[in-house]
C-alpha positions as CSV (number, residue, x, y, z in Angstrom):
1,M,0.0,0.0,0.0
2,S,1.4,3.4,-0.9
3,E,2.0,6.0,1.7
4,A,0.2,8.6,-0.3
5,K,-2.3,8.5,-3.2
6,R,-2.1,11.3,-5.7
7,S,-5.2,13.4,-6.1
8,Q,-7.2,12.8,-9.2
9,N,-8.0,16.5,-9.6
10,D,-4.5,17.9,-10.2
11,S,-4.5,20.9,-12.5
12,S,-1.8,23.0,-14.1
13,G,-1.9,26.5,-15.3
14,T,-1.1,30.0,-13.9
15,I,1.6,30.2,-11.3
16,A,1.9,33.3,-9.2
17,T,3.9,36.3,-10.6
18,P,7.5,36.1,-9.4
19,N,8.4,38.4,-6.6
20,Q,4.8,39.4,-6.0
21,W,3.7,39.9,-2.4
22,Y,0.2,38.9,-1.3
23,S,-1.6,39.8,1.9
24,S,-4.5,38.4,3.9
25,I,-5.8,38.7,7.4
26,V,-5.2,35.5,9.5
27,Q,-8.5,33.8,10.2
28,H,-9.5,31.3,12.9
29,G,-9.6,27.8,11.5
30,D,-10.6,24.4,12.9
31,K,-7.1,24.0,14.4
32,Y,-6.6,20.7,12.6
33,G,-2.9,21.4,11.8
34,R,-2.2,22.4,15.4
35,T,-3.6,19.1,16.7
36,L,-1.2,17.3,14.3
37,G,1.7,19.3,15.5
38,F,1.9,21.6,12.5
39,P,-0.1,24.8,13.2
40,T,-1.0,27.0,10.3
41,A,-2.1,30.5,9.6
42,N,-5.5,30.3,7.8
43,L,-5.9,32.9,5.0
44,D,-8.5,33.9,2.4
45,P,-7.8,31.6,-0.6
46,A,-9.3,34.3,-2.9
47,V,-6.0,36.2,-2.8
48,L,-4.6,33.4,-5.0
49,K,-7.6,32.9,-7.2
50,H,-5.5,33.3,-10.3
51,V,-3.2,30.5,-9.2
52,T,-4.6,27.3,-10.8
53,E,-2.0,24.8,-9.6
54,D,-3.1,23.5,-6.2
55,G,-0.6,22.0,-3.8
56,V,2.3,22.8,-1.5
57,Y,4.7,25.7,-2.2
58,A,7.6,27.1,-0.3
59,C,7.0,30.7,0.7
60,T,8.4,33.7,2.4
61,V,6.2,35.3,5.1
62,H,6.4,38.9,6.3
63,L,4.7,39.4,9.6
64,G,5.3,42.6,11.5
65,R,9.0,43.5,11.0
66,E,10.2,39.9,10.6
67,K,10.5,37.5,7.7
68,Y,10.1,33.8,8.0
69,R,10.2,30.7,5.7
70,G,6.9,28.8,5.3
71,A,5.2,25.9,3.7
72,L,2.0,27.0,2.0
73,Y,-0.9,24.8,1.0
74,L,-3.5,25.9,-1.5
75,G,-6.3,23.5,-2.4
76,P,-9.0,21.2,-0.9
77,R,-8.1,19.2,2.2
78,I,-8.6,15.8,0.5
79,V,-7.8,13.8,3.7
80,L,-10.8,15.5,5.3
81,H,-13.0,14.8,2.2
82,E,-13.4,18.5,1.6
83,T,-13.8,20.1,-1.9
84,K,-13.5,23.7,-0.8
85,R,-10.2,25.4,-1.6
86,V,-8.2,26.6,1.5
87,L,-5.0,28.6,1.9
88,E,-2.9,27.7,4.9
89,I,0.7,28.5,5.8
90,H,2.9,26.7,8.3
91,I,5.4,29.4,9.4
92,I,8.6,27.6,10.1
93,N,10.1,28.2,13.6
94,F,7.2,30.4,14.6
95,A,4.9,29.8,17.6
96,Q,2.9,33.0,18.1
97,E,-0.9,33.5,17.7
98,V,-1.6,35.9,14.9
99,Y,-5.3,35.8,14.5
100,G,-6.6,39.1,13.0
101,E,-3.2,40.2,11.9
102,T,-2.3,40.9,8.3
103,L,0.2,38.4,7.0
104,Q,2.1,39.1,3.8
105,F,3.6,36.3,1.8
106,Q,5.4,35.5,-1.4
107,L,5.2,32.2,-3.2
108,G,8.3,30.3,-3.8
109,P,8.9,27.0,-5.7
110,F,6.2,24.4,-6.1
111,I,6.8,21.4,-3.9
112,R,4.1,18.9,-4.7
113,P,0.4,18.5,-5.7
114,P,-2.4,17.7,-3.3
115,L,-2.3,14.1,-2.0
116,D,-4.6,11.8,-0.1
117,F,-3.2,9.7,2.8
118,D,-4.0,6.3,4.1
119,D,-3.5,7.4,7.8
120,L,-2.5,10.3,10.0
121,D,1.1,9.0,10.5
122,A,1.6,9.2,6.7
123,L,0.1,12.7,6.6
124,K,2.4,13.9,9.4
125,A,5.4,12.3,7.8
126,Q,4.6,14.2,4.5
127,F,4.1,17.5,6.4
128,A,7.6,17.0,7.9
129,R,9.0,16.4,4.3
130,D,7.1,19.5,3.0
131,I,8.5,21.7,5.7
132,A,12.1,20.4,5.1
133,A,11.7,21.1,1.4
134,A,10.3,24.6,2.1
135,S,13.2,25.3,4.4
136,A,15.7,24.3,1.8
137,A,14.1,26.1,-1.1
138,P,15.9,29.1,-2.6
């Protein structure tokens, strides 16, 4: 049995404009990532409505006066059987609550398309690989 099954609804198309900064207010989510040990900032996916390739991207996050690396997910949460597109960023080496604050971010390299997982351990292992890839991205 494979650790992850590739999504059947992959798409390809417009990738974000290089060096463009996007911004959105951090919203309360269902805290699913936090319960798995990977908290995320939940943002309005409409800010990336022109980006047609769902999946995980490396990103740079600007919050307050600081810049951080991040792993950004854009797309449906397949493992939760959702079809609605979400935008979530795990900010690497960051542990503050930022609900209601404006977060600015810039997309970096594409890491992978959306995947479905056989169990939570496989999902958490993939999260760890995604974060490592985002950390190492240029």
